[in-house]
C-alpha positions in Angstrom: -2.2 -5.0 -4.4 -3.1 -6.4 -1.0 -3.5 -4.3 1.8 -3.7 -6.0 5.4 -4.4 -4.9 9.0 -1.2 -4.4 11.1 -3.0 -5.4 13.8 -2.7 -5.8 17.5 -3.4 -4.7 21.1 -3.9 -0.9 21.7 -0.9 0.9 23.3 -0.4 3.9 22.1 1.7 2.8 19.2 1.1 2.9 15.6 -0.1 0.0 14.0 0.3 0.5 10.5 -1.1 -1.7 7.3 1.1 -4.2 5.1 1.2 -3.9 1.9 2.3 -6.9 -0.4 1.9 -6.6 -4.9 2.5 -9.4 -7.5 4.5 -9.0 -10.3 3.3 -11.4 -13.8 5.2 -14.4 -12.0 2.6 -14.4 -8.9 5.0 -14.5 -6.0 4.1 -11.4 -3.7 6.4 -8.8 -2.9 6.8 -5.6 -1.1 7.7 -3.9 -4.0 8.1 -4.5 -7.8 11.2 -3.7 -9.6 12.8 -1.0 -6.3 8.9 0.7 -6.1 7.3 0.2 -2.9 3.4 1.2 -2.8 2.6 4.4 -0.9 0.0 4.7 2.2 -2.9 7.5 3.1 -4.4 6.6 6.3 -8.0 8.4 7.1 -9.9 8.9 10.0 -12.9 7.5 8.9 -14.7 4.5 7.3 -13.9 5.5 3.9 -12.2 7.9 2.5 -12.8 11.1 2.8 -11.2 14.9 3.6 -7.3 15.3 4.1 -5.5 11.9 4.9 -3.5 11.5 8.1 0.3 13.1 8.7 1.4 9.6 9.2 0.1 6.0 10.7 -2.6 6.3 13.5 -1.5 6.4 16.4 -4.6 6.5 18.8 -7.5 4.4 19.4 -10.4 4.7 16.5 -11.3 3.1 12.9 -9.5 4.3 10.0 -9.1 3.6 5.9 -5.7 3.0 4.9 -5.2 3.7 0.6 -2.5 1.9 -0.7 -1.5 3.9 -4.4 1.3 2.5 -6.9 3.1 4.7 -9.6 4.0 1.8 -12.3 6.9 0.0 -12.3 9.1 0.5 -15.5 9.4 -2.3 -16.8 10.2 -2.5 -21.2 8.6 -5.2 -22.6 10.2 -7.0 -25.8 9.0 -6.0 -29.4 9.4 -8.3 -32.4 9.4 -5.6 -35.1 8.9 -7.3 -38.9 11.1 -6.4 -41.5 
């Protein structure tokens, strides 16, 4: 999983981070098996306190944390007989 700054010149609008994930084939995507990462923003240079309720709109320094529940993959199994 890779998070990137949404970037832009401050204008009062939200600039959210973007996240890409990679499956076993290494292809970047926005989700794995329909599961998208969740982003939490903190108004600090580290993850402290309570996350913000949404994407920041004020100028400042923020930390973003991307989390993702595991995708529901079923791996083939060989059972000896």
